[in-house]
N, C-alpha and C positions, 0 to 999 in steps of 0.2 A: 504494500500500500504506499507508496514511497517506501520502498520494498513492496511495491505492488500497485499503488494508486498514482496515476499520472494525471496531471492537469489536462482535462479534456479540451480546453480552449487552446492548448499548446499543440494539438495534433496537427493543425494546418501549418504550424510554424516549425515542425520537427525537422531538424537538419537531415540531409541525406548522408547516411553513414555507409561505409563499405564493409561487408561481411565476407571475407575471402575464403572461408572454409565451408564446403558443401557437406563434408563428412564430419559428424560429431560423435564423441564417445557415448556409448549407451550407459545411462546412469546405473550405478550399482553393480556393474559387471566386472570392473577392474580393467576394462579396455582403455587404451590410450590412443590419442592422435598426436602425431609429431607436429609441433608448432614451429620450431626453429631448430637448428643444430643443438642437440642435447637437451631440448625442452619438450616435455610431454604434457598433454592436457587430458585430465580424467574428470569424471563427474560422479559425485556421491549423492545418494538419494536423500531427500528431505521430506517429501510429502507436502500437502497443503498447496497453496497457490504457486509457491516458488518451485516446487517439485525437485530441484536438484541444486547443488552448489558445484562450481568449477574449482578444482584443485590442480596443483601444478607440481611436476617433478622435474628437477634440473640436475643433469649429470654433474657429479662432483667427485672427481678422482675415481676411487674404487667403488663409490656408491652414489647416493642420490640425496639432494636437498629437497625436502617437501615443503611447499607453501600452502598452508591451510589444510584442514583435515576432514571436515564434516562433523556431524553430530555423533555423540556417543550412542550408537544403536547397534544391535546385532547385525543388521543389514549392511551398515557402513563398515563394520569390522570385517565382515565376510568379503566385501568388495575390495578392501585393502589387501586382505590375504591373497586374493586372486591376482591383484596387481603386483604384489611383491614377487609372486611366483612366475608370472607370465610377462606382463608389460615391462616390469623393471628388472627382469632377468635374474631374479634371485640375489641381486646385489643389495647390500645393506643401506638403510637410511642413516646418513651421517649427521644430519641436523634437521630440525623442524622449525620453520619460520611461520609465525602466525601474524596476520595483518592486524587483527583486533580481537576484542574479547568476546564477541557474540558466539553463542554455542555452536552455530553451524560452521564456524571457522576454527574454534579451539577445542571442540568437543572431544576429539580423540588424541589431542597432543600429548597428554599424560601417558596414555596407553602406548603410543608410538615411541616416545622418548625412553620409556622403560623397556620396551621390547628390544630396542636396538642400542640401549645404553648411550644415547646421544643427548645433545642439549636442545632446550627450547630457546628460541630467539624471538623477542618481541619488545615493544617499547615499555618503559617502566610504568607509565600510568595505566596502560592496558593490562599489564600483569597484575599490578596491585589492586586495581578496581575489580578485576575478575576474581581475585582471591576474596575480596570484600563481599561481592555478590554471592559467591559460592557459600560463604560463611552464614548467609541468611537462610540457607536451606533448612526447612523444618521449623523455623521460629514463627511466632505469631506476627501478623501484620502490625507495623508500628502505628501508633495513633497519629503521628505526623502525616503518614500516608493517607489515612482515612480522612483527616481534615483537608488535605490537599485535594482529593478527588471530590469530597463534598463541596468544597469551594468552587470546583469546576462545574457543579450542577448535577453530579451523579445522584440517582435515587437510591433508596435503601437496598433494592435488589442488586444493583451494580456494585454498591459498596460491600455487600455480603459476598459477592463473587470475588471481589478483590481480596477480601480477608481469606477466603477459602483457597485461592490460587497462589497467594503470596508465598515466596520461598521456593518456587519451583525452578529457578534459574539453574541451580547446580545439578539438577537431575539429568540434564543432557550433556554433562561435562564429566569425563573421566578425571579421577583425582589428579590435580595439577602437580607438576614437579615442585619440589621445595626450593629450587634455585632456577635461575634462568640467565641468559646472556642478553644484556640490554642493547636494543637498537636505538640510535640517535638520529635525528633529522640531519640530512646531508652527509651522513657517514657513508663511506665507500668500503666495500669488502669484496673478496674474491669468491666466486662459485665456479668451479670447473675451469679455472684459468681466465675467466672473464670478470670484469668489474661491474658490480651492481651498486646502485646508489639509493639510499633511503630518502623518500619524500613523504613527510608526514602531513596529516590534515586532521581536523576535528570538527565536531558538530554532530556527526552520526555516532561517533564514539570519542573517547577522550584524547587519543593520540594515535590515530590510525596510520599504519605504515604501508605505503606503496613502494614497489621496487622497480627501478628503472635501469635497464642495461643499454648504454649507448651503442655498444658494438653490435648487438642483435636488433637494436631499435624496438625493444619490447618494454611495455609498462605493465607490470602486474598490479592492477588497480584495486583489488579487493572490492569493497562497497563504496569506495570514494568516487568512482566513475562507473556508472552502469549505463548501457546504451538505450534500454527501452523503459526502465523504471527509475524512479528517483528515490534514493535511500531515505529512510525515516530519520527525521531530525526532531527530537523531542525534548521537552522539559520534564523532569522527574521530581518526585517528592523530596529527594535528597538535596536538590538545589532549585527551589521553586522560582527564584528570581533570575535564573541563568538566561543568557541570550545565545543559544546554540545556533540559531539561524544565521546570525552575523558570522559566527565562527565558520559555519559551513560554506557560506558564500565567499568568505575571505580565503578559505582553503581551496576552493575551486579556482579562484584567481591565482593562488600561489602555485598550484599544480600546472596551470597554463603557462606561467612564467618560467617554471623549472624544467618542463619537459617539452621537447619539440613536437610539432604537429604530425611528423611523419612516422610516429611509432605505431606499432600494432598493440592495441590495448587488450589485455587479458583480464576481463572482469570476473567477479565472483558469480554473477548470474547473467543469463542471456549468453550471447555468443561473442567471441573475439571480433574486434572491429577496428576500423580506421576512421578518423575524423574527431580526434580528441578535443581539439580546441573548439570546434563547432558544438560538440556535445556539452562541454563545460559552460560555454556561453548560454546554451539553451537551458541548462540547469539553473544558472544564476537568474536569467531573465524570467524563467517560469516562476521562481519564488517571488521576484519583484512584482509580477502580475498578480500573484496570489495576495501579496501584501496590499496592492492597490484595491482589489476587490473587497478585502477584509476592511480596509479603512472606510470604503463607501458604505459597507453594511453597518458599521458601528456609528456612522454619522446619522443613521435613521433613528435608532433607539438603542438603549443599553442592551447588551447581550451577555450571557454566560459563555464559558468556554465551549460547552456542548452545543451552543446555538450557532456556531460559526462554521460548522462542517460543510455546509452547502457552498460556501464561498471558496473552499479549499480543495474539495475532493469531488471526483467525477462519479463515485459510486455511493450508494447508501451505506451508512455506518451502522452495523448491527453490534450485538454484544461481543462478538469475537474480535472486532476491530476497535472497540471503544477506547481501550487503553492507549493504543498507538495514535488514534485520531485525536484524543484529548491532548496527549503530549505534543503532537505536531501543531495542533491548534494553539496551544499555549506558547509554543516556540514563535509562531507568527505574531501573536499578541504581544509577547515580551519584546520582540524586535521593534514593534511600533511604539511601545512604551519607551524604550531606550531612545527612539527617534523623537520623542516628545509629541507624538501624534495621537496617543491613546492614554486614557487614565483609568485606573481601577478603583472601584467603590464597593467595599464589602457591605452586605446588609446585616440585619440583626441576627440572621440564622447562620452567618459565616459564609454565605455564598457570595462570590465576587462577580460584580457586573462591570462590564467594560464599555466605554463610550469614547467617541472621538473627542480629542482635546479641543 
């Protein structure tokens, strides 16, 4: 939804991207498609609207560096076992790089690093926040979170669903390693005799790492740049006043400045594509259009966070998407607040109403 929901008004403005691969790997089989010398593309099953995640294996000396792993599920582990034996030729995994903390990316990192006695590489904020979220597994929903979603306009049924489902993050993640190797922005390191550079971004997650190889003209973009959907950018109860949308748009501009337009982009979802700069411009401009629609909506009468979905999303928002939609709605609202264009007014029941300044 952003991870799935794209601005419908943007369809006519969508840039023409090039998708050079007619053959794609079958999700969950361990099959691989060669992307470039020493770089293989695999798909791991997810289920739901996204169906699969793209993961990457890069030849690295006597073994392979893996970038992202898929969820901790029996199906994903079986697919990796098939890949180890066939597509990767029985050679060991020598390091696991994870772009960011979300379970579809880091889910089997602990399993794989233990299986091959290798290191996990990721940015510090992603590793530490993932450990924090995993630590919430099994605990009761915090009162701060209940107040946060009540303030957004959730009814008692939605709040009870939040209480029931809270703490589920860690269930899709194999036990993380107790140590890791930190990735830093602009750091360069060697994989298989070629230099790869880290380009970080935030907004979708705290310190997302993309990997750019100038020699191969490849960008492993994770969720920072997706060709057909826009990554979720949300405000969460832990930081209710955050402005992740500004972070996200600034990160898109940063990637555009740091990476040439002639790369082949290897995204976590959808297919590899060319047209990086046009896609980044489209993502930024799409959010600016959403902010404009939201500003007009709030100029008519005060609204709660749950009342603004129609200005932002092309599909109806049901209970399964309510959390993501609320988080993204608040990201747009907070961005307008920071710009001085919207003010927040809580009522006697603790519900926050927003209006144009």
